[in-house]
Every structure is written in C-alpha cells, then in structure tokens.
C-alpha positions in Angstrom: -35.4 29.8 -52.4 -36.2 26.2 -51.4 -34.0 23.7 -49.8 -32.5 21.2 -52.4 -34.8 18.4 -53.3 -32.7 15.7 -51.7 -33.4 17.4 -48.3 -37.1 18.0 -48.8 -38.2 15.0 -46.7 -36.3 16.2 -43.7 -38.7 17.3 -41.0 -38.0 20.2 -38.7 -35.4 19.2 -36.1 -36.7 17.7 -32.9 -36.4 20.7 -30.6 -38.1 23.3 -32.8 -40.9 20.7 -33.2 -41.1 20.4 -29.4 -41.2 24.2 -29.0 -44.1 24.3 -31.5 -45.9 21.7 -29.6 -45.5 23.0 -26.1 -44.8 26.8 -26.0 -48.3 27.9 -26.9 -49.4 26.4 -23.5 -48.5 27.7 -20.1 -46.5 25.2 -17.9 -48.4 23.6 -15.1 -45.5 24.0 -12.6 -41.9 25.1 -12.3 -40.2 24.4 -15.6 -38.0 21.4 -15.6 -36.1 20.4 -18.8 -36.0 16.6 -19.3 -36.1 16.8 -23.1 -32.6 17.4 -24.2 -29.6 15.2 -23.6 -27.4 18.0 -22.2 -25.4 16.7 -19.2 -25.7 19.0 -16.2 -23.3 17.3 -13.8 -20.2 19.5 -13.0 -17.4 19.1 -15.5 -14.0 18.1 -14.1 -12.3 21.1 -12.5 -9.0 20.6 -14.3 -10.6 21.5 -17.6 -11.0 25.2 -16.7 -7.5 25.2 -15.3 -6.1 23.7 -18.5 -8.0 26.1 -20.7 -6.7 29.1 -18.7 -3.1 27.8 -18.7 -3.1 27.5 -22.6 -5.2 30.6 -23.3 -2.4 32.3 -25.3 -2.8 29.4 -27.9 -6.1 30.8 -29.0 -3.9 33.0 -31.1 -2.7 30.1 -33.2 -4.4 27.9 -35.9 -4.8 24.4 -34.5 -3.5 21.4 -36.5 -6.1 19.7 -38.6 -5.1 16.3 -37.4 -5.1 17.2 -33.7 -2.1 17.6 -31.4 0.2 14.6 -30.8 -0.7 14.8 -27.1 -4.4 14.5 -27.8 -4.1 11.7 -30.3 -1.8 9.8 -27.9 -4.3 10.2 -25.0 -7.1 8.9 -27.2 -5.2 6.0 -28.4 -4.1 5.1 -24.9 -7.7 5.3 -23.7 -8.8 2.9 -26.5 -6.1 0.4 -25.5 -7.2 0.6 -21.8 -10.9 0.6 -22.4 -11.2 -1.9 -25.2 -7.9 -3.8 -25.0 -7.0 -2.7 -28.5 -3.5 -3.6 -29.7 -1.0 -0.9 -30.7 -1.4 -2.1 -34.3 -5.1 -1.1 -34.1 -4.8 2.0 -31.9 -1.8 3.9 -33.3 -2.2 7.6 -32.5 -0.7 8.6 -35.8 -2.7 6.3 -38.0 -6.0 5.3 -36.4 -7.3 8.4 -34.5 -8.9 11.7 -35.7 -10.0 14.2 -33.0 -13.3 15.9 -33.9 -14.9 19.2 -33.3 -17.9 17.5 -31.7 -18.8 13.9 -32.7 -21.6 15.1 -34.8 -19.0 16.5 -37.2 -17.6 13.1 -37.7 -20.9 11.2 -37.9 -21.9 13.6 -40.7 -18.6 13.7 -42.5 -18.2 9.9 -42.5 -20.8 9.5 -45.2 -19.4 12.3 -47.3 -15.9 11.0 -47.1 -16.6 7.2 -47.4 -19.9 6.6 -49.2 -19.4 5.8 -52.9 -21.6 7.3 -55.6 -22.6 3.8 -56.7 -22.6 0.4 -55.0 -22.9 -2.7 -57.3 -24.3 -0.4 -60.0 -27.1 1.1 -57.9 -27.7 4.1 -55.7 -26.0 3.2 -52.4 -28.1 2.7 -49.3 -27.1 3.8 -45.8 -28.9 1.9 -43.0 -29.7 3.3 -39.6 -31.8 2.4 -36.6 -35.3 3.9 -36.2 -35.6 5.9 -33.9 -32.2 7.4 -34.5 -29.9 10.4 -34.0 -31.1 12.7 -36.7 -27.6 13.5 -38.1 -27.5 10.0 -39.7 -30.3 10.7 -42.1 -29.1 14.1 -43.2 -25.6 12.7 -43.7 -26.9 9.9 -46.0 -28.9 12.4 -48.1 -25.9 14.8 -48.3 -23.8 11.9 -49.7 -26.4 11.1 -52.3 -27.3 7.8 -50.7 -30.7 6.5 -49.8 -31.3 6.5 -46.0 -33.1 3.3 -44.9 -34.7 3.6 -41.4 -34.7 0.1 -39.9 -37.1 -0.3 -36.9 -35.4 -0.8 -33.5 -38.3 -2.0 -31.3 -38.8 -4.1 -28.2 -39.2 -7.1 -30.6 -35.6 -6.6 -31.9 -34.2 -5.8 -28.5 -34.3 -2.0 -29.4 -31.4 -2.7 -31.9 -31.9 -2.8 -35.7 -32.0 -6.3 -37.3 -29.9 -5.6 -40.4 -29.5 -9.3 -41.2 -33.2 -9.6 -41.8 -33.2 -7.1 -44.7 -33.5 -8.2 -48.3 -30.4 -9.4 -50.1 -30.8 -6.9 -52.9 -30.8 -4.0 -50.3 -27.7 -5.4 -48.5 -25.9 -5.7 -51.9 -26.1 -1.9 -52.4 -25.6 -1.0 -48.7 -22.5 1.2 -48.4 -22.6 1.8 -44.6 -24.7 1.2 -41.5 -25.0 3.4 -38.4 -25.3 1.8 -35.0 -25.7 3.6 -31.7 -24.7 1.5 -28.7 -25.7 2.2 -26.0 -28.7 3.3 -28.0 -30.2 6.8 -28.0 -33.0 6.8 -27.0 -33.6 3.3 -25.7 -30.4 2.5 -23.7 -30.0 -0.9 -25.3 -26.5 -2.3 -25.5 -25.1 -4.3 -28.4 -23.4 -7.4 -27.0 -20.0 -8.7 -28.3 -21.9 -11.4 -30.1 -24.2 -8.8 -31.7 -21.2 -6.8 -33.0 -19.6 -10.0 -34.3 -22.7 -10.9 -36.3 -22.9 -7.4 -37.8 -19.2 -7.5 -38.7 -19.7 -10.8 -40.4 -22.6 -9.4 -42.3 -20.5 -6.4 -43.3 -17.7 -8.6 -44.5 -20.2 -10.6 -46.7 -21.8 -7.6 -48.2 -18.8 -5.2 -48.2 -20.2 -2.3 -46.2 -18.8 -0.1 -43.4 -20.0 0.1 -39.9 -20.3 3.6 -38.3 -20.4 2.8 -34.6 -21.8 5.7 -32.5 -20.6 4.9 -29.0 -21.0 8.3 -27.4 -22.9 6.9 -24.4 -20.4 4.0 -23.8 -19.2 5.3 -20.4 -22.6 5.8 -18.8 -23.6 2.3 -17.7 -25.0 0.5 -14.7 -23.3 -2.8 -15.0 -20.5 -4.2 -17.1 -18.9 -1.7 -19.6 -20.6 -2.0 -23.0 -18.5 -3.9 -25.6 -17.2 -1.9 -28.4 -17.3 -2.3 -32.2 -13.5 -1.9 -32.5 -13.0 -4.5 -29.8 -15.2 -7.0 -31.6 -13.5 -6.3 -34.9 -10.1 -7.0 -33.4 -11.4 -10.2 -31.8 -12.8 -11.3 -35.2 -9.6 -10.4 -37.1 -11.7 -8.2 -39.3 -10.4 -5.7 -41.8 -9.5 -2.6 -39.7 -11.2 -0.4 -42.4 -14.5 -2.1 -41.8 -15.4 -0.2 -38.6 -15.3 3.5 -37.7 -16.1 4.2 -34.1 -17.1 7.6 -32.6 -16.7 8.8 -29.0 -17.3 12.0 -27.2 -16.4 13.9 -24.0 -19.9 15.5 -23.9 -21.5 12.6 -22.0 -18.5 10.9 -20.5 -17.0 14.0 -19.0 -20.0 16.5 -18.9 -18.3 18.7 -21.5 -20.9 19.3 -24.2 -19.6 22.9 -24.7 -16.0 21.8 -25.3 -17.2 20.2 -28.6 -14.6 17.4 -28.4 -14.8 13.9 -29.7 -12.9 11.6 -32.0 -13.3 8.8 -34.5 -11.1 5.8 -34.7 -10.7 3.2 -37.5 -8.4 1.9 -40.1 -5.6 4.1 -41.5 -7.2 4.4 -44.9 -10.5 5.4 -43.4 -8.9 8.0 -41.1 -6.8 9.4 -44.0 -10.0 9.8 -46.1 -11.7 11.6 -43.2 -8.7 13.8 -42.6 -8.4 14.7 -46.3 -12.0 15.9 -46.5 -11.6 17.8 -43.2 -8.7 19.8 -44.6 -11.3 21.4 -47.0 -14.4 21.7 -44.9 -13.7 20.9 -41.3 -12.9 23.0 -38.3 -10.4 21.6 -35.9 -10.7 22.1 -32.2 -8.9 25.2 -30.8 -5.6 24.4 -29.2 -6.6 25.1 -25.6 -9.6 22.9 -26.0 -7.4 20.1 -27.4 -5.2 20.3 -24.3 -8.2 20.1 -22.0 -9.6 17.2 -24.0 -6.2 15.4 -23.6 -6.4 15.8 -19.8 -10.0 14.5 -19.8 -9.2 11.3 -21.8 -6.3 10.6 -19.5 -8.4 10.8 -16.3 -10.9 8.1 -15.2 -11.7 9.3 -11.6 -14.2 12.0 -12.8 -15.8 9.4 -15.1 -16.4 7.0 -12.2 -18.0 9.8 -10.1 -20.2 10.8 -13.0 -21.3 7.2 -13.5 -22.2 7.0 -9.8 -24.5 10.0 -10.0 -26.4 8.5 -13.0 -26.7 5.2 -11.2 -28.3 6.9 -8.2 -30.8 8.7 -10.5 -31.7 5.5 -12.3 -32.2 3.8 -8.9 -34.7 6.6 -8.1 -36.4 6.0 -11.5 -36.7 2.3 -10.6 -38.1 3.1 -7.2 -40.7 5.7 -8.5 -41.7 4.2 -11.8 -40.6 0.6 -11.6 -44.1 -0.8 -11.1 -45.7 1.1 -14.0 -46.4 -0.9 -17.2 -44.4 0.5 -20.1 -41.4 1.3 -17.8 -38.1 -0.5 -18.5 -34.8 0.2 -16.7 -32.1 0.8 -19.3 -28.7 -0.8 -19.2 -26.8 2.3 -20.2 -27.1 5.9 -21.4 -29.1 8.5 -19.5 -32.5 8.3 -21.1 -35.8 6.7 -20.1 -37.8 5.4 -23.0 -41.4 5.2 -21.8 -44.2 3.4 -23.6 -47.1 5.9 -23.3 -49.3 5.2 -26.3 -49.0 8.7 -27.8 -45.7 10.5 -27.3 -47.0 13.9 -28.3 -50.1 13.7 -26.1 -47.9 12.6 -23.2 -45.5 15.4 -23.7 -48.3 17.9 -23.7 -50.0 16.4 -20.6 -46.7 16.5 -18.7 -46.0 20.1 -19.7 -49.5 21.5 -19.1 -49.9 19.6 -15.9 -46.4 19.8 -14.3 -44.1 22.1 -16.3 -41.9 19.2 -17.3 -40.5 19.0 -20.8 -39.9 15.6 -22.4 -39.5 14.6 -26.0 -42.0 12.7 -28.1 -40.5 9.6 -29.6 -41.8 10.4 -33.1 -39.5 13.4 -33.2 -36.6 10.9 -33.3 -38.1 8.5 -35.8 -39.7 8.1 -39.2 -42.8 6.1 -40.4 -41.7 2.7 -41.6 -42.7 1.4 -45.1 -45.0 -1.6 -45.2 -42.1 -3.9 -46.1 -40.5 -3.0 -42.8 -43.7 -3.5 -40.8 -45.3 -0.1 -41.2 -46.2 2.4 -38.5 -43.9 4.8 -36.7 -41.7 3.0 -34.1 -41.3 6.1 -32.0 -44.8 7.4 -32.0 -46.0 5.6 -28.9 -43.0 6.5 -26.8 -41.6 9.4 -24.8 -37.9 10.1 -24.2 -36.9 11.5 -20.7 -33.4 12.7 -20.0 -32.1 12.1 -16.5 -29.5 14.9 -16.7 -30.8 17.4 -14.1 -29.5 17.4 -10.5 -30.9 14.6 -8.3 -33.5 16.7 -6.5 -34.9 18.0 -9.8 -34.8 14.6 -11.4 -36.8 13.2 -8.5 -39.4 15.9 -8.9 -39.7 15.1 -12.6 -40.0 11.4 -12.0 -42.8 11.9 -9.5 -44.6 14.2 -12.0 -44.3 11.5 -14.6 -45.9 9.0 -12.3 -48.8 11.3 -11.4 -49.5 12.5 -15.0 -48.5 9.6 -17.2 -49.1 6.5 -15.0 -52.7 6.1 -16.2 -51.7 6.7 -19.9 -49.0 4.1 -19.6 -51.4 1.6 -18.1 -53.9 2.1 -21.0 -51.1 1.8 -23.6 -50.0 -1.5 -22.0 -53.5 -2.8 -22.0 -54.0 -1.9 -25.7 -50.7 -3.6 -26.6 -51.8 -6.7 -24.8 -55.1 -6.8 -26.7 -53.3 -6.3 -30.0 -50.9 -9.2 -29.2 -53.8 -11.4 -28.3 -53.1 -11.6 -24.6 
C-alpha cells in the first residue's frame, strides 16, 4: 500500500539519503561523524543520579500535563532567561512538557491549524532550509507547506513580510528556528517584533523553534516570547519550543517543552491526551533538575566556543566560510553539497550532510533554485581533538571547492 497522497512529495529523510549517498563507498580514513546534530559532550552527572533515585516511579503512569515540579522549573527558567512576568509564565497555564520537542513541533499544527483560513486552504510558512518535521506537520494538518528561502541575502532568516498579500491572508502559522538550523543565524529582538506585528495584521500564529538558544558565542539570543511581552502582543500569538537535548547534552532523555498562551497550551494538552506520550516520571524529575541548573550549561557553552574558535582558526580564511553566532553547525558554501559530502567521505572518512537534504527547490515566484544545494552542514559535536581532525580534513579536501564556488558566485553577481 502507498503512503497517503498528501505525503507523496516528502522525500526520504535526510539520514537515509546520506547513507544511500555514502555507504557504497569506502571511507578514506578513520570514520568521523559530523553529519548529525547529536551532542556528544558529557551530560550533567546529577541526571543519572536523579533517574536512579526515582527508578521505582517507572511503575506509574506519568501525568499528561507533566509534574508540578517540572512545570515550575520550566516557568522559573523562562522568567530568568527571558524576563517573562508571572502573568506570561505561569507553570499551570503557560507550559507543557514534551516527550522530545519534535513531538510538540509536529502536534502544534494538528492542534492549532484550522481546516480553512479566510475561505481557503490554510498555508503554513517555514524557512528553507528547515527542520524536516515542519513540512510533515503542515501536510498532516491538511495545510499547504510554503518553503520560504532563508539565504545570505535575507540574513539566513525567511523574509515572510515580502510574501504576497493573498498568501499571508490564508497563512495559519509560521515556523521560525532561531538560532537557525543549519545556518546559526539569530533573530534579533527587532526581527521578532516585526514578525509579531505581521502576525497580528494577518492573524496567524508563530511557532518559535528555539532549541539552540543556549548555545551561543556572544549575547544570549532574544526570544519570541520575550518580544511578544515587550510588544504587549496577544499571548496566544506565539508558541515557543525548547529542549534539553542541546542545552544539557541530553538527546536521549527526550525532554523539551512548549510555552505560550493558556488557550494554546490547553489545545495542545487536549490533543495530547488522545495521541501523545508523556515523559516517564524519573525522566521528568531529571529534567526538572536540569532546568534548575545553569552551571552545566555554561560549561557546555565554553566547550562549543573553543571548537568554534578552532574552526575560525583552521577555516577562517577560506571563501564560503562564515562563523555562526549560535548553534553548533557550520554552514559551508561548497558549490555542490552532495559532491562535497562524497569527496570528504571518500578522501577522509568524514561524514557531513548535504544542504539539499534539509531544503526544497523553490518555485519561480520565490526565486527558483534550491537554497540548500550549494551548501554543506557540519556538526561540531564531537570531542575537541576529533573536531580538530575533521576541520583540518575539510580544509584539505574542500578548500579548492569552496574557492571555485566563491568565484562562480562572484561572476554571477557581476563582480
């Protein structure tokens, strides 16, 4: 039996595509994975201790809405991190713990996207390249996913305000990832304010994916909820998503949360009662401890800063290299992402992800072309010595390719 028609346009997921590209070829050196954004720094030691201390609670069903302690820890973190008032960060009204943030990013469309918007099929806007969950969520909700290029020309963030008025009129929701995966771009407070104003004018929701917000090299990235509070916007306008996977090196704990207006959270919770899977109680206790502690987050951030300093040192003079403000990816302009990934694998044994596996070809009215095809995503998640080896391999193998790509771009731009 075939997949339902609404999902027919979904390509294979990024990592099966990468295996199909690379695994028929022998690696050219010791294998080093720089393709997947799986943190490999040590998790905080108190997590294992907390899980062990509460192990008997695996014998109980966890509450769908999360434990009071976990909700309180999350709300307290939102108040500390973004300066939210208690009226916008009430643990009983504004917070929903998630079994992995992807659960919430997907369910948000199902719970909140209407069947029609202004008499037409609703549209859900998202950056291109993008986290692949967004597109599948829009299709599952019966909406049209619209992939809006996020390129160097737009600061690697989507320019939603430039879209046609008739499209914005039927837009039900927009996804934004800041800091951006894969580019590391950060939405400023002014950028968030402009998007919130646009959402107020056209009556759509903002799904703010902020899972990389705690991995930064300078000032902490502003948040969508922070901007909404400063603007006095409707609390139901923005739904923000956060995760312990990147912040605390706990991808296996599958713990995140969403935060927004009380009606939004109630709608998410109601749907979850039917189809969701709350986090086991020991994991909720561990997550509570993680959200209350900042010392391990500061140590984690320092490790990433050192690796990005190494990237600047090793790759900084190459055309097509840009040092990101946040996140843990490099987004390298190589001319042909698939060719670069294959060259790196066959020559050095290093796995990196072609940018086209995170993007879609754009229609002519959005400029055409594929905004990810000329790029390569490299994750700086391995230990420092392995990361250094991978960066040196990138310089050896891809430096000439990056130079040719820059020269071609210069010719096309008339320089």
